[in-house]
Backbone as numpy.savetxt, mean C-alpha at the origin, in Angstrom:
# Nx Ny Nz CAx CAy CAz Cx Cy Cz
2.37 -26.77 -3.73 1.53 -25.59 -3.73 2.42 -24.34 -3.73
2.05 -23.36 -4.52 2.83 -22.13 -4.63 2.68 -21.28 -3.37
3.75 -20.61 -3.00 3.76 -19.73 -1.84 3.64 -18.27 -2.32
2.49 -17.62 -2.06 2.32 -16.25 -2.55 3.01 -15.21 -1.65
3.42 -14.11 -2.25 3.92 -12.97 -1.50 3.57 -11.70 -2.26
3.68 -10.59 -1.58 3.20 -9.30 -2.09 4.38 -8.41 -2.47
4.26 -7.70 -3.60 5.27 -6.74 -4.05 4.60 -5.40 -4.32
5.18 -4.32 -3.81 4.66 -2.98 -4.08 5.75 -1.93 -3.93
5.50 -0.78 -4.53 6.36 0.38 -4.42 5.51 1.58 -4.77
5.45 2.57 -3.86 4.62 3.75 -4.10 5.22 4.96 -3.40
4.75 6.13 -3.78 5.22 7.39 -3.22 4.08 8.11 -2.53
4.39 8.74 -1.40 3.40 9.54 -0.67 4.01 10.91 -0.40
3.38 11.94 -0.97 3.84 13.31 -0.76 3.22 13.81 0.55
4.08 14.24 1.49 3.60 14.67 2.80 3.71 16.18 3.03
3.95 16.93 1.96 3.84 18.38 2.03 5.11 19.17 2.24
6.08 18.63 2.97 7.31 19.38 3.23 8.41 18.42 3.68
9.66 18.86 3.56 10.76 18.04 4.08 10.64 17.81 5.59
10.15 18.81 6.32 9.98 18.64 7.77 8.95 17.55 8.07
7.87 17.54 7.31 6.86 16.49 7.50 7.43 15.12 7.15
8.25 15.06 6.12 8.85 13.77 5.73 9.73 13.24 6.87
10.51 14.13 7.49 11.34 13.71 8.62 10.48 13.26 9.79
9.40 13.98 10.05 8.48 13.59 11.13 7.81 12.25 10.81
7.53 12.02 9.53 6.91 10.75 9.13 7.85 9.59 9.41
9.15 9.77 9.15 10.12 8.72 9.46 10.15 8.43 10.96
10.10 9.49 11.76 10.05 9.31 13.21 8.78 8.58 13.64
7.67 8.95 13.02 6.38 8.30 13.34 6.42 6.82 12.96
7.04 6.51 11.83 7.18 5.13 11.38 7.92 4.29 12.42
9.03 4.84 12.93 9.81 4.13 13.94 8.99 3.97 15.22
8.37 5.06 15.67 7.58 5.00 16.91 6.41 4.04 16.78
5.69 4.11 15.67 4.55 3.22 15.47 5.00 1.77 15.36
6.16 1.53 14.75 6.68 0.16 14.63 7.00 -0.41 16.00
7.55 0.42 16.88 7.91 -0.05 18.22 6.69 -0.26 19.10
5.65 0.56 18.91 4.45 0.49 19.74 3.37 -0.42 19.18
3.56 -0.92 17.98 2.51 -1.67 17.30 2.28 -3.02 17.97
1.04 -3.30 18.35 0.68 -4.57 18.97 0.03 -5.52 17.98
-0.03 -5.14 16.72 -0.64 -6.00 15.70 0.29 -7.16 15.38
-0.25 -8.14 14.68 0.55 -9.30 14.28 1.72 -8.89 13.39
1.48 -7.89 12.53 2.51 -7.41 11.62 2.76 -5.94 11.93
3.94 -5.61 12.46 4.26 -4.22 12.76 4.57 -3.49 11.46
4.57 -2.17 11.52 4.85 -1.39 10.31 6.22 -1.70 9.74
7.21 -1.90 10.60 8.55 -2.20 10.09 8.59 -3.54 9.37
7.67 -4.44 9.69 7.57 -5.70 8.97 6.69 -5.57 7.74
5.80 -4.58 7.75 4.83 -4.41 6.66 5.45 -3.79 5.42
6.41 -2.87 5.62 7.02 -2.18 4.49 8.28 -1.44 4.94
9.06 -1.04 3.96 10.23 -0.20 4.19 9.86 1.23 3.81
10.48 2.20 4.50 10.16 3.61 4.28 11.46 4.41 4.22
11.55 5.32 3.25 12.72 6.20 3.16 12.37 7.46 2.39
13.27 8.43 2.49 13.22 9.64 1.69 14.40 9.52 0.72
14.13 9.52 -0.55 15.17 9.34 -1.56 15.33 10.63 -2.36
16.57 11.09 -2.56 16.79 12.33 -3.31 16.15 12.33 -4.71
16.11 11.18 -5.35 15.52 11.12 -6.70 14.04 11.46 -6.71
13.34 11.23 -5.59 11.89 11.47 -5.52 11.55 12.84 -4.95
12.46 13.44 -4.22 12.23 14.74 -3.62 12.21 14.66 -2.11
12.51 15.78 -1.44 12.67 15.77 0.02 11.37 15.69 0.81
10.24 15.87 0.17 8.96 15.80 0.90 8.13 14.60 0.48
8.78 13.65 -0.16 8.08 12.46 -0.67 8.65 11.21 -0.01
7.76 10.40 0.51 8.14 9.13 1.14 8.07 8.01 0.11
9.08 7.18 0.09 9.07 5.99 -0.75 8.70 4.82 0.15
7.56 4.23 -0.16 7.03 3.09 0.60 7.15 1.86 -0.30
7.76 0.81 0.22 7.97 -0.36 -0.62 8.08 -1.63 0.23
7.87 -2.74 -0.43 8.04 -4.02 0.26 9.51 -4.37 0.27
9.85 -5.31 1.08 11.20 -5.84 1.14 11.07 -7.36 1.06
10.91 -7.86 -0.15 10.67 -9.28 -0.38 9.40 -9.75 0.31
8.33 -9.03 0.09 7.03 -9.34 0.69 6.66 -8.23 1.65
5.40 -7.91 1.70 4.97 -6.83 2.57 3.51 -6.96 2.93
3.00 -5.97 3.65 1.62 -5.98 4.10 0.93 -4.68 3.68
0.11 -4.74 2.64 -0.58 -3.54 2.17 -1.46 -2.87 3.23
-2.01 -3.63 4.16 -2.82 -3.03 5.23 -1.97 -2.07 6.07
-0.71 -2.41 6.27 0.19 -1.51 6.98 0.41 -0.22 6.22
0.50 -0.30 4.90 0.65 0.90 4.07 -0.58 1.80 4.24
-1.75 1.21 4.20 -2.99 1.98 4.37 -3.01 2.65 5.74
-2.72 1.89 6.79 -2.70 2.46 8.15 -1.74 3.64 8.24
-0.55 3.49 7.67 0.45 4.54 7.76 0.06 5.76 6.93
-0.44 5.56 5.74 -0.85 6.69 4.89 -1.95 7.49 5.58
-2.92 6.80 6.18 -4.00 7.51 6.89 -3.47 8.19 8.14
-2.50 7.59 8.80 -1.87 8.23 9.96 -1.17 9.53 9.53
-0.41 9.47 8.44 0.25 10.67 7.92 -0.76 11.73 7.52
-1.87 11.31 6.94 -2.91 12.27 6.54 -3.43 13.03 7.76
-3.68 12.30 8.86 -4.13 12.96 10.09 -3.04 13.85 10.67
-1.83 13.35 10.71 -0.71 14.06 11.33 -0.37 15.36 10.60
-0.45 15.34 9.26 -0.02 16.49 8.47 -1.16 17.23 7.78
-2.40 16.84 8.05 -3.54 17.50 7.43 -3.60 17.30 5.93
-3.21 16.12 5.46 -3.24 15.83 4.03 -4.67 15.62 3.56
-4.94 15.99 2.35 -6.27 15.79 1.78 -6.13 15.25 0.36
-7.26 15.03 -0.26 -7.26 14.54 -1.64 -7.22 13.03 -1.71
-7.14 12.57 -2.93 -7.12 11.14 -3.19 -5.69 10.66 -3.33
-5.44 9.46 -2.87 -4.15 8.80 -3.00 -4.41 7.31 -3.09
-3.53 6.62 -3.73 -3.70 5.18 -3.80 -2.43 4.48 -4.21
-2.50 3.18 -4.19 -1.38 2.35 -4.60 -1.91 1.00 -5.05
-1.08 0.32 -5.80 -1.43 -1.03 -6.24 -0.30 -1.96 -5.84
-0.62 -3.23 -5.81 0.40 -4.22 -5.49 0.15 -5.50 -6.25
1.20 -6.24 -6.42 1.12 -7.53 -7.10 1.21 -8.65 -6.09
0.45 -9.68 -6.34 0.55 -10.91 -5.57 1.22 -11.91 -6.51
2.41 -12.30 -6.15 3.19 -13.20 -6.99 3.46 -14.48 -6.20
3.91 -15.48 -6.89 4.14 -16.77 -6.24 5.57 -17.22 -6.53
6.05 -18.09 -5.68 7.40 -18.60 -5.85 7.53 -19.53 -7.05
6.39 -19.98 -7.57 6.39 -20.75 -8.82 5.03 -20.59 -9.48
5.00 -20.81 -10.78 3.77 -20.61 -11.54 2.77 -21.73 -11.30
1.57 -21.34 -10.97 0.43 -22.25 -10.85 -0.80 -21.46 -11.26
-1.82 -22.13 -11.76 -3.05 -21.42 -12.13 -3.61 -20.65 -10.92
-3.97 -19.43 -11.14 -4.60 -18.56 -10.16 -3.76 -18.34 -8.90
-2.44 -18.50 -9.00 -1.57 -18.27 -7.85 -1.10 -16.82 -7.78
-1.41 -16.03 -8.81 -0.95 -14.65 -8.85 -2.11 -13.71 -9.12
-1.93 -12.46 -8.78 -2.98 -11.47 -8.99 -2.50 -10.11 -8.53
-3.44 -9.31 -8.10 -3.08 -7.99 -7.62 -4.29 -7.25 -7.09
-4.02 -6.12 -6.45 -5.08 -5.28 -5.90 -4.67 -3.83 -6.04
-5.65 -2.97 -5.93 -5.41 -1.53 -5.87 -6.35 -0.95 -4.83
-5.86 0.05 -4.11 -6.65 0.72 -3.08 -6.67 2.22 -3.37
-7.83 2.83 -3.28 -8.00 4.27 -3.43 -8.43 4.83 -2.09
-7.65 5.79 -1.56 -7.92 6.38 -0.24 -8.31 7.84 -0.39
-9.21 8.28 0.46 -9.51 9.70 0.61 -8.77 10.13 1.87
-7.66 10.81 1.68 -6.81 11.17 2.82 -7.51 12.14 3.76
-8.27 13.09 3.21 -8.96 14.06 4.05 -10.03 13.42 4.92
-10.74 12.45 4.36 -11.80 11.77 5.11 -11.24 10.64 5.97
-10.00 10.25 5.70 -9.38 9.19 6.50 -9.96 7.82 6.26
-10.24 7.52 4.98 -10.84 6.20 4.73 -10.49 5.67 3.35
-10.67 4.39 3.19 -10.50 3.73 1.90 -11.80 3.90 1.13
-11.71 4.47 -0.07 -12.90 4.64 -0.90 -13.23 3.40 -1.70
-12.20 2.75 -2.21 -12.44 1.58 -3.05 -11.21 0.69 -3.06
-11.47 -0.59 -3.25 -10.42 -1.58 -3.43 -10.84 -2.48 -4.58
-9.88 -2.81 -5.41 -10.16 -3.66 -6.56 -9.22 -4.85 -6.52
-9.77 -6.02 -6.62 -9.00 -7.25 -6.73 -8.98 -7.64 -8.20
-7.81 -7.71 -8.81 -7.70 -7.97 -10.24 -8.30 -9.31 -10.64
-8.06 -10.34 -9.85 -8.57 -11.67 -10.18 -10.09 -11.70 -10.15
-10.69 -11.12 -9.12 -12.15 -11.06 -9.01 -12.73 -10.21 -10.13
-12.11 -9.04 -10.37 -12.58 -8.14 -11.42 -12.61 -8.86 -12.76
-11.54 -9.57 -13.09 -11.45 -10.28 -14.35 -12.51 -11.38 -14.45
-12.65 -12.17 -13.40 -13.62 -13.26 -13.41 -15.04 -12.72 -13.58
-15.35 -11.61 -12.91 -16.69 -11.00 -13.06 -16.94 -10.54 -14.48
-15.93 -9.94 -15.11 -16.08 -9.47 -16.50 -16.26 -10.64 -17.45
-15.51 -11.70 -17.23 -15.63 -12.88 -18.09 -17.01 -13.50 -17.93
-17.49 -13.64 -16.66 -18.81 -14.19 -16.42 -19.90 -13.31 -17.03
-19.76 -12.01 -16.92 -20.74 -11.09 -17.49 -20.77 -11.21 -19.00
-19.59 -11.38 -19.61 -19.51 -11.54 -21.06 -20.14 -12.83 -21.52
-19.99 -13.90 -20.73 -20.58 -15.20 -21.09 -22.10 -15.10 -21.09
-22.66 -14.23 -20.23 -24.10 -14.07 -20.19 -24.62 -13.38 -21.45
-23.76 -12.63 -22.13 -24.18 -11.86 -23.30 -23.78 -12.54 -24.60
-23.05 -13.66 -24.51 -22.57 -14.33 -25.72 -23.66 -15.16 -26.36
């Protein structure tokens, strides 16, 4: 049986270099205080990279990650820095070897100002629904 894992890489603009530095501090503090099964430091890696800009956080997996941790952290930053607007990210679900239906992906759309997830799309489910709907019209 194939062993699935998650891959993602996304950017979050937090408004200023000072906010980006505070976000790194919050990441460390939240990782240390997290009582969940997967702490933020296990869920994803976080850095400020010169190529992306001083007020932009690079959020990425490190050979597997937890998208729920990304959502929690993005909404935390939104509250902390008064961020608004829409933001989102997608991720791939890959497997250590090829098997039917062992891979897929998802995307999440967040309303940072409202502090909530607006929509989530599962690629495998979306595709199956479209195929089934098409079969009804064939």
